[in-house]
N, C-alpha and C positions, 0 to 999 in steps of 0.2 A: 504494500500500499504506500502511496505517496501523495504529494500535495495535489497533484492533478486528479487523482482518484477521489479526493475529498473536496474538490472544487475550490481549492485554495491557490493563491499565487504568491510567488516569492517576491518580497520587496525588501530593499535596504534602505533604512531611514538614518540619516546622520543625526547624532545627538551629542550632548556635551560630554559624554564618556566614550565617544567613537561611534562608528557605524554599528547598528543593530539590525540583524536579519530577522524578518517576521514572515509568517505565512498567514495571509489574510484573505478573507472573502465571505461569501454567503451573505451579502448584504441584504437587509430586509427593509431598509428605509429608516430604521431605528437610529436615534442619536446615541445609542448606548452600545459600546463595544463589549465583546466577550473576551477579555484578555486572559490568556493561558500562560502560566509561568512554571517551567519545569524545575526539578530539584538539582542537587549538586552532582549527580551522576547520570546526566541525561541530556536531552535536547527537546525540541518541540515535538519530536516523533513520539515522546512518552504519551502524548494525548491522543494519538491515533485510535487506539481501541475504544476510547470513550466517545470520540466523535463519530466513529463507525457505529457504535452501539446506539447512539442517538438517532442516526439514520434508520437503523433496523426497527426502532420503536415507533417510527413515524413521527418523531418529535425532534427534528434535526436542530442542532445548535446553529445559531445564526450570528452574523457580525463577528466572526472569529478573528482574533488577532493572536496567533500563537508564536511566542518569541523564542529565539535562541538567546539566552542571557549571555552578556559579555564573558568570554573565556570558555564557552561551551558551543557545541554545534558549529555553525558557520560564522558566528560573531566573534570577532577577535577580542583578545584581552587588552589590558589586564582587568582583573575583577575590580569594579569600583566599590567605594563606600556605599553602604545601603541607602543613605539619604540621597546621594547623587544618582543612584540607580532608580529610585522611586521617581525622581524628576525626569529621568531620561525615558522611562516607560510611559509616563503621562505624555511626554512629547511625541513618542511613536504613535499613541492612540490619536492624539490631536492631528498629527500630520496625515493620518489616514481618514480624517474627516469626522472623528468622534469626539464631541465635547464632554461626554460622560462615559462611564465604564462600570462593569461588574469585573472583579478580578478574582481568578481561581488559581491558587498555587499549590504545588506539591513540595513537601519537605522544606528545603530552603526557600523555594518559590512561595511558600505559604507565609513566611516571615516577610518577604518582600511585599507580597500582597497586602499584608496588614500595614506595612510602613506606608504604602501608597494611600490606603484609606485614611491613615492618620494625618498625612500631609495634605491630602486633597479630599476633605470630608464632604464638600458640596458636590463634587464631581463623581464620587464613588457611590454607586446605588446598593452594592452588596459585595460581600467577600465570601468566597468559599475556600476552605483550606483542607488538603488531603495529607494526613500524616504530617502535620506541621512540626518543624524543629523548634522546640521551646527551650526553656531554662535548663532542662535536663541535658540536652545536647550541648548547650554552651558550657555546662559544667565540665564536660569532658575536656574541652580545650582550655578551660581556665585552670582546673585542678585535675589533671589526668588520673591521679591515683584514686581519689575519692569519687570522681565522675565515673570511672570505670566500674566501681561497685554497683552503680545504678544502672549504667548502660554498657555492659562489657562488649557487646558486639560492635557498638559504635566506636568504642575505644579501639578495638581491633582493627576497624576499617581505617581509623586515622593512622595507625602504625603501618598498615598495608600501603596507604597512600604515600607515606613518608619513604618507604622502601622503594616504591615505583618511581617517585621523584628522584631519588638517589641513583636509580639505574639510568637516568637520562635517556638517551636515544635507544637504549636497550629495552625500555619499557613496552614500546609499541610492538616490536617483534615478539616479545614474551606473551603479551595479551592476545595477539593473533594466533600464536601457537596454542595457547590455552583454549581459544575458540575452536580451532580446527580439530583438536583432540576431544572436545566435548567437556574438558575440565572446567571451562569458565561457567558452564551451566550448572555444574555441581557447586562451584564456589559462590554462585549467586543465591544459594539456598537461603541465607539469612534475610535476603531482600524480599522473598516471596514465601507465602504459606505453602504453596504447591508449585515449585518451579517446574515440575514435570508436565504441568498443564498449561504452562505459559508458552506462547508461540516462540519457536526457536529463534526467529528473527529478533525478538525482543531481547533475549538474554545475549545473543551474539553481538547485538549492537553495543553492549557494554564494552567491547574491545575497543571501540572508537569513541564512545561517549564518556568513558572514565578519563578525567583530566586531572591528574594528581596535583599539579601546580595550582590549577584553578580551585580545586577542592580545598586545599590547605590554605590558600590566600582567603577564601571565603570564611573558613573556620577561624582564622586569625582575626579577621575584621569583625566577626560576630562576638568576640570576647567582651567588647565594650558596649554591646547593643543595650539600649535602655528600653525595656518592654513597657515602661510606664508611659511612653508616648501613645500607646494604643488606647489610653483613656480618652484621646481625642476622636476616636472613631465614632461616627454618628450612624452609620448604616448597620443592618443586620449582619452578623458573621455566623456562618454555618460551617461546622467542622465534621469531617468523617475520617476514621482511621480504622486499621485492622486490629482485631483483638490479639493477633500474633506479631504485631509490629514491635521488633526488638531495638528500634532506634528512637522511639518516642516514650518519654516518661509519662505514665498515667496521671501523675499529679499535676502535669502541665495544664490539662483541661480544667481542673478546678481553679487554678491560678488565673487562667484566662477568663473564666466565667466571672471572677471578681473584678477584672480590669475592664471588661467590655459590657456595655449596658444591654446589648441584645445578642447574646452568644448562645449557641446550642451545639452540643457535641453528640455524634452518633458513632457507634461502634459496630463494625461488620465482623461477624463471628469467624469468618473463614478467609481472612485476608492478612497479608503481611504489610510491608512498608508501601507497597504499590497497589493500594486498593482499587485505584482507577484503571489498573491494568488487569488485575485478577478478577474484580467484580465491577465492571464498568456500569452495568445496568443499575445495581444497588447504589453505586456511588452517584449516578445521575439522579436517582430518586431521593437520596439523602440530601442532595444540594438543590432540590427542586425549587425552593424559595429564592435561591440565588438566581436561577435562570429567569424566574418570573418577576424579579424585583422591580423592573421598570413598568410592570403592568398592573401589579396588585400589591397592596401593603403586606409586609411580612407579619406573621403571628409569632408571638412568644411561646416557646415550648420548653418544657423541662427536659433534662438529659434523658435520652432514651436510646434503646438499642434497636437498630434496623433489622 
């Protein structure tokens, strides 16, 4: 599957942090964009299963702006400061003709989505986050030993990224070898609840989408992030995560519920860190208020399990 199959076109938008590559399309005449932000081990392709699932349901997502964040995919680095990145992403949406937007982010992209909503409260109609990186993840980078107790798999990934970065130009051939032998699929097990059920193309893509330098740069920049800025968010925030996600601390959802005035968290019983890949239909349904935010007011709901 590619952008043409999904009726999206590739565009390059110059911004204050450098050119950002986006795949955009499916315009409906709405002034509200659907901005999709991937995590720290991916690209815009991460969203393909969910976009395709929306088509299969007969409720296709519209006005899509799916980005390659700086340092990943086709967007060159370096990885910018989160505040600068929020401004740059807003500039991309505006350059494509959208004065307002709903933002959906996975993992690191979830943090960026919330930063956009905090910085642009009038323009952001809703936020959806999938397995967002919270204080638990940042604790691993700030205090590796104590952080590893809470999220050992994430601490292990940080170590692996440091090793790959240390290998320099040898890292690429090593990852491609792991892909050809099928070992990369096995090593991706912590990311997914059922990696054997995930399309081989998705796990193989990790060989090119894993960017150790970008990952570690983002982790370093996140150390000083102030989650308190999210108190400025005026729109509804809907979160979905897998019950088997080994990279997200369960207590993060409770903290976010206290920070944001309209926050709801749903847990999918049979997903890992990539709920939108493993269970795209359930993810779409869990975020239904985000998709409809420009057409109907969101309702407050208590924490529930989908």
